[in-house]
PQR file of N, CA, C, O and H, with PARSE charges and radii, in Angstrom:
ATOM      1  N   UNK A   1      46.146 -64.061  36.153 -0.4000 1.5000
ATOM      2  CA  UNK A   1      45.283 -62.884  35.932 -0.0000 2.0000
ATOM      3  C   UNK A   1      43.928 -63.060  36.587  0.5500 1.7000
ATOM      4  O   UNK A   1      43.692 -64.204  36.976 -0.5500 1.4000
ATOM      5  N   UNK A   2      42.980 -62.127  36.786 -0.4000 1.5000
ATOM      6  CA  UNK A   2      41.559 -62.406  37.663 -0.0000 2.0000
ATOM      7  C   UNK A   2      40.375 -62.257  36.279  0.5500 1.7000
ATOM      8  O   UNK A   2      40.466 -61.465  35.341 -0.5500 1.4000
ATOM      9  H   UNK A   2      43.172 -61.198  36.470  0.4000 1.0000
ATOM     10  N   UNK A   3      39.418 -63.158  36.489 -0.4000 1.5000
ATOM     11  CA  UNK A   3      38.401 -62.968  35.362 -0.0000 2.0000
ATOM     12  C   UNK A   3      37.579 -62.065  36.181  0.5500 1.7000
ATOM     13  O   UNK A   3      37.370 -62.458  37.328 -0.5500 1.4000
ATOM     14  H   UNK A   3      39.344 -63.801  37.251  0.4000 1.0000
ATOM     15  N   UNK A   4      37.029 -60.851  35.809 -0.4000 1.5000
ATOM     16  CA  UNK A   4      35.983 -60.129  36.260 -0.0000 2.0000
ATOM     17  C   UNK A   4      34.414 -60.068  35.182  0.5500 1.7000
ATOM     18  O   UNK A   4      34.387 -59.627  34.033 -0.5500 1.4000
ATOM     19  H   UNK A   4      37.199 -60.531  34.877  0.4000 1.0000
ATOM     20  N   UNK A   5      33.412 -60.551  35.833 -0.4000 1.5000
ATOM     21  CA  UNK A   5      32.040 -60.441  34.834 -0.0000 2.0000
ATOM     22  C   UNK A   5      31.876 -59.195  34.787  0.5500 1.7000
ATOM     23  O   UNK A   5      32.178 -58.460  35.727 -0.5500 1.4000
ATOM     24  H   UNK A   5      33.434 -60.910  36.766  0.4000 1.0000
ATOM     25  N   UNK A   6      31.380 -58.789  33.696 -0.4000 1.5000
ATOM     26  CA  UNK A   6      31.392 -57.846  32.559 -0.0000 2.0000
ATOM     27  C   UNK A   6      30.218 -56.895  33.610  0.5500 1.7000
ATOM     28  O   UNK A   6      30.470 -55.724  33.893 -0.5500 1.4000
ATOM     29  H   UNK A   6      31.136 -59.386  32.932  0.4000 1.0000
ATOM     30  N   UNK A   7      29.091 -57.516  34.050 -0.4000 1.5000
ATOM     31  CA  UNK A   7      28.527 -56.651  34.706 -0.0000 2.0000
ATOM     32  C   UNK A   7      29.048 -55.935  35.866  0.5500 1.7000
ATOM     33  O   UNK A   7      28.661 -54.810  36.182 -0.5500 1.4000
ATOM     34  H   UNK A   7      28.886 -58.467  33.820  0.4000 1.0000
ATOM     35  N   UNK A   8      29.993 -56.653  36.538 -0.4000 1.5000
ATOM     36  CA  UNK A   8      30.310 -56.104  37.759 -0.0000 2.0000
ATOM     37  C   UNK A   8      31.572 -55.185  37.719  0.5500 1.7000
ATOM     38  O   UNK A   8      32.006 -54.838  38.818 -0.5500 1.4000
ATOM     39  H   UNK A   8      30.308 -57.567  36.281  0.4000 1.0000
ATOM     40  N   UNK A   9      32.370 -54.643  36.340 -0.4000 1.5000
ATOM     41  CA  UNK A   9      32.706 -53.784  36.385 -0.0000 2.0000
ATOM     42  C   UNK A   9      32.172 -52.081  36.465  0.5500 1.7000
ATOM     43  O   UNK A   9      31.132 -51.527  36.111 -0.5500 1.4000
ATOM     44  H   UNK A   9      32.018 -54.925  35.448  0.4000 1.0000
ATOM     45  N   UNK A  10      33.372 -51.616  37.078 -0.4000 1.5000
ATOM     46  CA  UNK A  10      32.356 -49.906  37.672 -0.0000 2.0000
ATOM     47  C   UNK A  10      32.622 -49.250  35.914  0.5500 1.7000
ATOM     48  O   UNK A  10      33.388 -49.527  34.991 -0.5500 1.4000
ATOM     49  H   UNK A  10      34.218 -52.066  37.366  0.4000 1.0000
ATOM     50  N   UNK A  11      31.493 -48.250  36.145 -0.4000 1.5000
ATOM     51  CA  UNK A  11      31.438 -47.297  34.950 -0.0000 2.0000
ATOM     52  C   UNK A  11      31.564 -46.183  35.399  0.5500 1.7000
ATOM     53  O   UNK A  11      31.918 -45.955  36.555 -0.5500 1.4000
ATOM     54  H   UNK A  11      30.871 -48.025  36.895  0.4000 1.0000
ATOM     55  N   UNK A  12      31.219 -45.094  34.320 -0.4000 1.5000
ATOM     56  CA  UNK A  12      31.325 -43.872  34.875 -0.0000 2.0000
ATOM     57  C   UNK A  12      30.350 -42.991  33.611  0.5500 1.7000
ATOM     58  O   UNK A  12      30.130 -43.628  32.581 -0.5500 1.4000
ATOM     59  H   UNK A  12      30.931 -45.280  33.380  0.4000 1.0000
ATOM     60  N   UNK A  13      29.769 -41.506  33.714 -0.4000 1.5000
ATOM     61  CA  UNK A  13      29.264 -40.831  32.856 -0.0000 2.0000
ATOM     62  C   UNK A  13      30.140 -40.027  32.050  0.5500 1.7000
ATOM     63  O   UNK A  13      30.911 -39.175  32.492 -0.5500 1.4000
ATOM     64  H   UNK A  13      29.947 -40.988  34.551  0.4000 1.0000
ATOM     65  N   UNK A  14      29.968 -40.371  30.728 -0.4000 1.5000
ATOM     66  CA  UNK A  14      30.804 -39.553  30.024 -0.0000 2.0000
ATOM     67  C   UNK A  14      30.237 -37.376  30.153  0.5500 1.7000
ATOM     68  O   UNK A  14      29.082 -36.960  30.065 -0.5500 1.4000
ATOM     69  H   UNK A  14      29.342 -41.063  30.368  0.4000 1.0000
ATOM     70  N   UNK A  15      31.112 -36.779  30.300 -0.4000 1.5000
ATOM     71  CA  UNK A  15      31.439 -35.379  30.196 -0.0000 2.0000
ATOM     72  C   UNK A  15      30.645 -34.800  29.348  0.5500 1.7000
ATOM     73  O   UNK A  15      29.811 -33.977  29.727 -0.5500 1.4000
ATOM     74  H   UNK A  15      32.050 -37.117  30.372  0.4000 1.0000
ATOM     75  N   UNK A  16      30.796 -35.157  28.042 -0.4000 1.5000
ATOM     76  CA  UNK A  16      30.366 -34.738  26.757 -0.0000 2.0000
ATOM     77  C   UNK A  16      28.635 -35.222  26.460  0.5500 1.7000
ATOM     78  O   UNK A  16      27.656 -34.479  26.523 -0.5500 1.4000
ATOM     79  H   UNK A  16      31.473 -35.825  27.734  0.4000 1.0000
ATOM     80  N   UNK A  17      28.657 -36.541  26.163 -0.4000 1.5000
ATOM     81  CA  UNK A  17      27.619 -37.481  25.680 -0.0000 2.0000
ATOM     82  C   UNK A  17      26.759 -37.352  26.773  0.5500 1.7000
ATOM     83  O   UNK A  17      25.594 -37.106  26.463 -0.5500 1.4000
ATOM     84  H   UNK A  17      29.453 -37.145  26.111  0.4000 1.0000
ATOM     85  N   UNK A  18      27.041 -37.462  28.142 -0.4000 1.5000
ATOM     86  CA  UNK A  18      26.292 -38.024  29.169 -0.0000 2.0000
ATOM     87  C   UNK A  18      25.439 -39.310  29.243  0.5500 1.7000
ATOM     88  O   UNK A  18      24.404 -39.459  29.894 -0.5500 1.4000
ATOM     89  H   UNK A  18      27.988 -37.661  28.394  0.4000 1.0000
ATOM     90  N   UNK A  19      26.204 -40.415  28.278 -0.4000 1.5000
ATOM     91  CA  UNK A  19      26.149 -41.761  28.094 -0.0000 2.0000
ATOM     92  C   UNK A  19      27.222 -42.343  29.303  0.5500 1.7000
ATOM     93  O   UNK A  19      28.358 -41.984  29.610 -0.5500 1.4000
ATOM     94  H   UNK A  19      27.044 -40.295  27.750  0.4000 1.0000
ATOM     95  N   UNK A  20      26.453 -43.252  29.760 -0.4000 1.5000
ATOM     96  CA  UNK A  20      27.255 -44.282  31.169 -0.0000 2.0000
ATOM     97  C   UNK A  20      28.706 -45.062  29.854  0.5500 1.7000
ATOM     98  O   UNK A  20      28.306 -45.634  28.840 -0.5500 1.4000
ATOM     99  H   UNK A  20      25.529 -43.543  29.511  0.4000 1.0000
ATOM    100  N   UNK A  21      29.763 -44.974  30.045 -0.4000 1.5000
ATOM    101  CA  UNK A  21      30.271 -46.400  29.569 -0.0000 2.0000
ATOM    102  C   UNK A  21      31.139 -46.888  30.581  0.5500 1.7000
ATOM    103  O   UNK A  21      31.295 -46.110  31.522 -0.5500 1.4000
ATOM    104  H   UNK A  21      30.088 -44.510  30.869  0.4000 1.0000
ATOM    105  N   UNK A  22      31.783 -48.037  30.642 -0.4000 1.5000
ATOM    106  CA  UNK A  22      32.262 -49.269  31.428 -0.0000 2.0000
ATOM    107  C   UNK A  22      33.660 -49.267  31.538  0.5500 1.7000
ATOM    108  O   UNK A  22      34.125 -48.591  30.620 -0.5500 1.4000
ATOM    109  H   UNK A  22      31.656 -48.669  29.878  0.4000 1.0000
ATOM    110  N   UNK A  23      34.471 -49.699  32.217 -0.4000 1.5000
ATOM    111  CA  UNK A  23      35.599 -49.893  32.377 -0.0000 2.0000
ATOM    112  C   UNK A  23      36.189 -50.545  31.061  0.5500 1.7000
ATOM    113  O   UNK A  23      35.481 -51.365  30.477 -0.5500 1.4000
ATOM    114  H   UNK A  23      34.093 -50.247  32.963  0.4000 1.0000
ATOM    115  N   UNK A  24      37.530 -50.212  30.518 -0.4000 1.5000
ATOM    116  CA  UNK A  24      37.949 -51.186  29.790 -0.0000 2.0000
ATOM    117  C   UNK A  24      39.530 -51.660  30.133  0.5500 1.7000
ATOM    118  O   UNK A  24      40.161 -50.886  30.853 -0.5500 1.4000
ATOM    119  H   UNK A  24      38.105 -49.545  30.992  0.4000 1.0000
ATOM    120  N   UNK A  25      39.941 -52.395  29.853 -0.4000 1.5000
ATOM    121  CA  UNK A  25      41.453 -53.215  30.305 -0.0000 2.0000
ATOM    122  C   UNK A  25      42.344 -51.919  29.973  0.5500 1.7000
ATOM    123  O   UNK A  25      42.983 -51.516  30.946 -0.5500 1.4000
ATOM    124  H   UNK A  25      39.429 -53.024  29.268  0.4000 1.0000
ATOM    125  N   UNK A  26      42.489 -51.271  28.911 -0.4000 1.5000
ATOM    126  CA  UNK A  26      43.681 -50.148  28.785 -0.0000 2.0000
ATOM    127  C   UNK A  26      43.219 -48.913  29.861  0.5500 1.7000
ATOM    128  O   UNK A  26      43.792 -47.825  29.909 -0.5500 1.4000
ATOM    129  H   UNK A  26      41.971 -51.598  28.121  0.4000 1.0000
ATOM    130  N   UNK A  27      42.502 -49.156  30.391 -0.4000 1.5000
ATOM    131  CA  UNK A  27      42.196 -47.898  31.297 -0.0000 2.0000
ATOM    132  C   UNK A  27      42.516 -48.338  32.436  0.5500 1.7000
ATOM    133  O   UNK A  27      41.994 -47.596  33.268 -0.5500 1.4000
ATOM    134  H   UNK A  27      42.036 -50.040  30.352  0.4000 1.0000
ATOM    135  N   UNK A  28      43.049 -49.085  32.888 -0.4000 1.5000
ATOM    136  CA  UNK A  28      44.042 -49.638  33.906 -0.0000 2.0000
ATOM    137  C   UNK A  28      44.382 -48.938  35.140  0.5500 1.7000
ATOM    138  O   UNK A  28      43.875 -48.910  36.262 -0.5500 1.4000
ATOM    139  H   UNK A  28      43.473 -49.688  32.212  0.4000 1.0000
ATOM    140  N   UNK A  29      45.484 -48.329  34.548 -0.4000 1.5000
ATOM    141  CA  UNK A  29      46.331 -47.041  35.756 -0.0000 2.0000
ATOM    142  C   UNK A  29      45.687 -46.073  35.721  0.5500 1.7000
ATOM    143  O   UNK A  29      45.462 -45.737  36.884 -0.5500 1.4000
ATOM    144  H   UNK A  29      45.896 -48.351  33.637  0.4000 1.0000
ATOM    145  N   UNK A  30      45.162 -45.284  34.906 -0.4000 1.5000
ATOM    146  CA  UNK A  30      44.299 -43.808  34.894 -0.0000 2.0000
ATOM    147  C   UNK A  30      42.955 -44.013  34.710  0.5500 1.7000
ATOM    148  O   UNK A  30      42.324 -43.361  33.878 -0.5500 1.4000
ATOM    149  H   UNK A  30      45.345 -45.556  33.961  0.4000 1.0000
ATOM    150  N   UNK A  31      42.347 -45.034  35.550 -0.4000 1.5000
ATOM    151  CA  UNK A  31      40.375 -44.967  35.758 -0.0000 2.0000
ATOM    152  C   UNK A  31      39.834 -43.893  36.529  0.5500 1.7000
ATOM    153  O   UNK A  31      38.636 -43.619  36.592 -0.5500 1.4000
ATOM    154  H   UNK A  31      42.859 -45.564  36.225  0.4000 1.0000
ATOM    155  N   UNK A  32      40.932 -43.187  37.219 -0.4000 1.5000
ATOM    156  CA  UNK A  32      40.252 -42.287  37.671 -0.0000 2.0000
ATOM    157  C   UNK A  32      40.426 -40.911  36.986  0.5500 1.7000
ATOM    158  O   UNK A  32      39.646 -40.017  37.316 -0.5500 1.4000
ATOM    159  H   UNK A  32      41.905 -43.410  37.167  0.4000 1.0000
ATOM    160  N   UNK A  33      41.503 -40.629  35.942 -0.4000 1.5000
ATOM    161  CA  UNK A  33      41.198 -39.416  35.338 -0.0000 2.0000
ATOM    162  C   UNK A  33      40.537 -39.783  33.670  0.5500 1.7000
ATOM    163  O   UNK A  33      40.780 -38.861  32.891 -0.5500 1.4000
ATOM    164  H   UNK A  33      42.137 -41.355  35.674  0.4000 1.0000
ATOM    165  N   UNK A  34      40.141 -40.384  33.347 -0.4000 1.5000
ATOM    166  CA  UNK A  34      38.939 -40.871  32.101 -0.0000 2.0000
ATOM    167  C   UNK A  34      38.069 -40.370  32.404  0.5500 1.7000
ATOM    168  O   UNK A  34      37.434 -40.792  33.370 -0.5500 1.4000
ATOM    169  H   UNK A  34      39.944 -41.133  33.980  0.4000 1.0000
ATOM    170  N   UNK A  35      37.695 -39.320  31.748 -0.4000 1.5000
ATOM    171  CA  UNK A  35      36.059 -38.380  31.659 -0.0000 2.0000
ATOM    172  C   UNK A  35      35.517 -38.954  30.412  0.5500 1.7000
ATOM    173  O   UNK A  35      34.406 -39.444  30.613 -0.5500 1.4000
ATOM    174  H   UNK A  35      38.211 -38.977  30.963  0.4000 1.0000
ATOM    175  N   UNK A  36      35.904 -39.056  29.246 -0.4000 1.5000
ATOM    176  CA  UNK A  36      35.507 -39.479  28.160 -0.0000 2.0000
ATOM    177  C   UNK A  36      35.333 -40.526  27.839  0.5500 1.7000
ATOM    178  O   UNK A  36      36.150 -41.349  28.253 -0.5500 1.4000
ATOM    179  H   UNK A  36      36.807 -38.658  29.083  0.4000 1.0000
ATOM    180  N   UNK A  37      33.923 -41.141  26.734 -0.4000 1.5000
ATOM    181  CA  UNK A  37      33.617 -42.559  26.722 -0.0000 2.0000
ATOM    182  C   UNK A  37      34.424 -42.919  25.188  0.5500 1.7000
ATOM    183  O   UNK A  37      34.242 -43.893  24.457 -0.5500 1.4000
ATOM    184  H   UNK A  37      33.259 -40.472  26.397  0.4000 1.0000
ATOM    185  N   UNK A  38      35.455 -41.646  24.994 -0.4000 1.5000
ATOM    186  CA  UNK A  38      35.542 -41.979  23.290 -0.0000 2.0000
ATOM    187  C   UNK A  38      36.458 -40.674  22.508  0.5500 1.7000
ATOM    188  O   UNK A  38      36.077 -39.508  22.619 -0.5500 1.4000
ATOM    189  H   UNK A  38      35.602 -40.855  25.587  0.4000 1.0000
ATOM    190  N   UNK A  39      37.471 -40.979  21.863 -0.4000 1.5000
ATOM    191  CA  UNK A  39      37.851 -40.086  21.427 -0.0000 2.0000
ATOM    192  C   UNK A  39      37.207 -38.746  20.691  0.5500 1.7000
ATOM    193  O   UNK A  39      37.410 -37.535  20.611 -0.5500 1.4000
ATOM    194  H   UNK A  39      37.780 -41.926  21.773  0.4000 1.0000
ATOM    195  N   UNK A  40      36.200 -39.870  20.155 -0.4000 1.5000
ATOM    196  CA  UNK A  40      35.555 -38.177  19.622 -0.0000 2.0000
ATOM    197  C   UNK A  40      34.664 -37.136  20.706  0.5500 1.7000
ATOM    198  O   UNK A  40      34.349 -35.985  20.405 -0.5500 1.4000
ATOM    199  H   UNK A  40      36.034 -40.854  20.219  0.4000 1.0000
ATOM    200  N   UNK A  41      34.387 -37.693  21.811 -0.4000 1.5000
ATOM    201  CA  UNK A  41      33.376 -36.961  22.581 -0.0000 2.0000
ATOM    202  C   UNK A  41      34.789 -36.171  23.579  0.5500 1.7000
ATOM    203  O   UNK A  41      34.637 -35.125  24.211 -0.5500 1.4000
ATOM    204  H   UNK A  41      34.643 -38.628  22.055  0.4000 1.0000
ATOM    205  N   UNK A  42      36.029 -36.913  23.517 -0.4000 1.5000
ATOM    206  CA  UNK A  42      37.159 -36.099  23.756 -0.0000 2.0000
ATOM    207  C   UNK A  42      37.884 -35.285  22.610  0.5500 1.7000
ATOM    208  O   UNK A  42      38.888 -34.690  23.001 -0.5500 1.4000
ATOM    209  H   UNK A  42      36.152 -37.763  23.004  0.4000 1.0000
ATOM    210  N   UNK A  43      37.633 -35.172  21.536 -0.4000 1.5000
ATOM    211  CA  UNK A  43      37.544 -34.156  20.985 -0.0000 2.0000
ATOM    212  C   UNK A  43      36.476 -33.005  20.672  0.5500 1.7000
ATOM    213  O   UNK A  43      36.475 -31.830  20.307 -0.5500 1.4000
ATOM    214  H   UNK A  43      36.818 -35.656  21.218  0.4000 1.0000
ATOM    215  N   UNK A  44      35.997 -33.535  20.857 -0.4000 1.5000
ATOM    216  CA  UNK A  44      34.107 -32.492  21.060 -0.0000 2.0000
ATOM    217  C   UNK A  44      34.195 -31.706  22.161  0.5500 1.7000
ATOM    218  O   UNK A  44      33.514 -30.681  22.122 -0.5500 1.4000
ATOM    219  H   UNK A  44      35.998 -34.490  21.153  0.4000 1.0000
ATOM    220  N   UNK A  45      34.872 -31.908  23.171 -0.4000 1.5000
ATOM    221  CA  UNK A  45      34.840 -31.389  24.647 -0.0000 2.0000
ATOM    222  C   UNK A  45      35.036 -29.782  24.722  0.5500 1.7000
ATOM    223  O   UNK A  45      36.087 -29.369  24.231 -0.5500 1.4000
ATOM    224  H   UNK A  45      35.426 -32.740  23.203  0.4000 1.0000
ATOM    225  N   UNK A  46      34.439 -29.137  25.095 -0.4000 1.5000
ATOM    226  CA  UNK A  46      34.763 -27.614  25.193 -0.0000 2.0000
ATOM    227  C   UNK A  46      35.807 -27.176  25.974  0.5500 1.7000
ATOM    228  O   UNK A  46      36.516 -26.178  25.842 -0.5500 1.4000
ATOM    229  H   UNK A  46      33.585 -29.473  25.494  0.4000 1.0000
ATOM    230  N   UNK A  47      35.815 -28.222  26.972 -0.4000 1.5000
ATOM    231  CA  UNK A  47      37.158 -27.671  28.056 -0.0000 2.0000
ATOM    232  C   UNK A  47      38.146 -27.933  27.476  0.5500 1.7000
ATOM    233  O   UNK A  47      38.655 -28.817  28.165 -0.5500 1.4000
ATOM    234  H   UNK A  47      35.239 -29.032  27.079  0.4000 1.0000
ATOM    235  N   UNK A  48      38.755 -27.758  26.674 -0.4000 1.5000
ATOM    236  CA  UNK A  48      40.447 -27.865  26.195 -0.0000 2.0000
ATOM    237  C   UNK A  48      41.981 -27.599  26.933  0.5500 1.7000
ATOM    238  O   UNK A  48      42.346 -26.458  27.216 -0.5500 1.4000
ATOM    239  H   UNK A  48      38.341 -27.041  26.114  0.4000 1.0000
ATOM    240  N   UNK A  49      42.642 -28.550  27.145 -0.4000 1.5000
ATOM    241  CA  UNK A  49      44.027 -27.897  28.400 -0.0000 2.0000
ATOM    242  C   UNK A  49      44.774 -26.735  28.013  0.5500 1.7000
ATOM    243  O   UNK A  49      45.647 -26.286  28.755 -0.5500 1.4000
ATOM    244  H   UNK A  49      42.345 -29.477  26.915  0.4000 1.0000
TER
END
């Protein structure tokens, strides 16, 4: 397992709260599909599929 420093992790902006959030290990397989920083923001989103 390769160790990556925290400051070198990719980050995105949350669509709901507009805050920056960084990569988490559990998002490894679907990082491209991640839009929200938390489940709370996901629940508060206005665009529900």
